[in-house]
C-alpha positions as CSV (number, residue, x, y, z in Angstrom):
1,M,25.3,37.0,39.9
2,S,25.4,35.5,36.4
3,T,26.4,32.0,35.5
4,A,28.5,31.5,32.4
5,V,27.3,28.8,30.1
6,R,30.1,26.6,28.6
7,T,29.5,25.1,25.2
8,A,31.3,21.8,24.5
9,V,33.8,22.3,21.7
10,R,35.3,19.3,19.8
11,P,39.1,19.4,20.0
12,W,40.7,20.3,16.6
13,G,42.7,17.1,16.4
14,A,39.8,14.8,17.0
15,G,38.9,14.7,13.3
16,R,42.4,13.4,12.6
17,L,42.1,10.3,14.9
18,A,41.9,6.9,13.4
19,P,41.7,3.4,14.9
20,Y,44.9,1.7,15.9
21,P,46.4,-0.6,13.3
22,T,46.3,-4.3,13.9
23,V,48.4,-5.3,16.9
24,T,51.5,-7.3,16.1
25,R,52.8,-9.7,18.7
26,L,56.4,-9.1,19.3
27,P,58.8,-12.0,19.7
28,F,59.8,-10.8,23.2
29,V,58.1,-9.8,26.4
30,S,60.8,-7.8,28.1
31,V,64.2,-6.3,27.7
32,G,66.9,-6.4,30.4
33,L,70.5,-5.4,30.7
34,D,73.3,-7.9,30.9
35,P,75.6,-6.5,33.6
36,D,78.7,-8.0,32.1
37,T,78.3,-7.0,28.4
38,Q,76.0,-4.0,28.9
39,L,73.9,-5.3,26.1
40,G,70.1,-5.7,26.0
41,V,68.8,-9.2,26.7
42,Y,65.4,-9.9,25.2
43,T,63.2,-12.5,27.0
44,G,60.5,-14.4,25.1
45,H,57.0,-15.4,26.2
46,D,58.4,-18.7,27.5
47,G,60.9,-16.9,29.8
48,K,63.9,-17.9,27.6
49,P,66.3,-15.5,25.9
50,V,65.3,-14.5,22.3
51,E,67.9,-13.8,19.6
52,M,67.0,-10.4,18.0
53,G,69.5,-10.6,15.2
54,K,72.6,-8.7,14.5
55,H,72.9,-5.1,13.4
56,G,75.8,-3.1,12.1
57,T,77.4,0.2,13.1
58,S,77.9,3.2,10.9
59,K,80.3,6.1,10.9
60,G,79.9,9.3,9.0
61,T,82.3,12.2,8.3
62,E,81.6,15.6,6.8
63,T,84.1,18.2,5.7
64,S,83.4,21.7,4.6
65,T,85.3,23.6,1.9
66,N,85.8,27.3,1.3
67,T,87.0,28.7,-2.0
68,N,87.7,32.2,-3.2
69,S,88.3,33.7,0.3
70,D,89.0,37.2,-1.0
71,S,85.6,38.1,-2.3
72,A,82.3,36.2,-2.2
73,P,83.2,32.9,-0.6
74,D,81.8,29.8,-2.2
75,Q,81.1,27.1,0.3
76,G,80.5,23.4,-0.2
77,H,80.8,20.2,1.8
78,D,81.5,16.5,1.3
79,Q,79.9,13.6,3.1
80,D,81.1,10.1,3.5
81,S,79.8,7.1,5.4
82,E,80.8,3.6,6.2
83,Q,78.6,0.8,7.5
84,D,79.4,-2.7,8.8
């Protein structure tokens, strides 16, 4: 009975690895959910809530257009967006 010899092969992605960048300490330790508002509550290293700033919302619309429907149609579209 013969024994197969396995040769160690370096994984192809190992040459792409790099050290992790410098670690940045975040201003919060954990995120919970406020049951009344259903919003995230960020807690700092001291156990107190941390204000994470405000962010807006955005809404986008897209309409498609067709011209010259009898022969080769020419299609286009318009995009629009709003942000608070």
